[in-house]
C-alpha positions, 0 to 999 in steps of 0.5 A: 705837864704844867702847860695843861694847867695854864688855862685854869691858872689864867681863868683864876687870875682873870676872875680874881682881877675881875672880882677885885675890880668890880668890888672896888668900883662898887665901893668907889661909886656907891653913895655914902649917906648914912642916916638913922634909918639906914643904921638901925637894926633890921633883922628882928624889927626892934632895937636890941635891948639885951646882951647878945649872949642870952640863951635862946629857946631850944625850939629854935635849934630843933626847927633848924635841925628839922630844916637841915634834915629835910633839906638834905633829904631833898638834896639827896633825892634829886640825884637818886631819882635821876640815876635810879635806872643805873643803880638798880635795886641796891640803890632803891633799897639804900634810899628807902633805908635813908628815908626810913632813918629820916622818918624816925628822926621826924617822928622823934622830933614830932613826939618831943614837941618840936613842931608845936609852937606857943 
């Protein structure tokens, strides 16, 4: 019975060996010439001047929630659209209910001012 899993185990071992070899090779071959420009912060475009534990504006979190809501919506809409013929009216109504709840969440965020940026 365990013989059936041998190809999977072999594939796993080869992929781990290959991954470690490629990472080691890139570490050994890559040039290591750090300078001030390469070591400077690049995420926000300016030098950090305060503690990393400062409080953020709540709008950053609201925008992140909006992104997650609509990202999940799109992720669920593709398989639903492909299998719509097989799932029938129950699948259609379930997705309409799902979209209705997402629309309520969107309207709530809109009324709370999450889409307004100063």
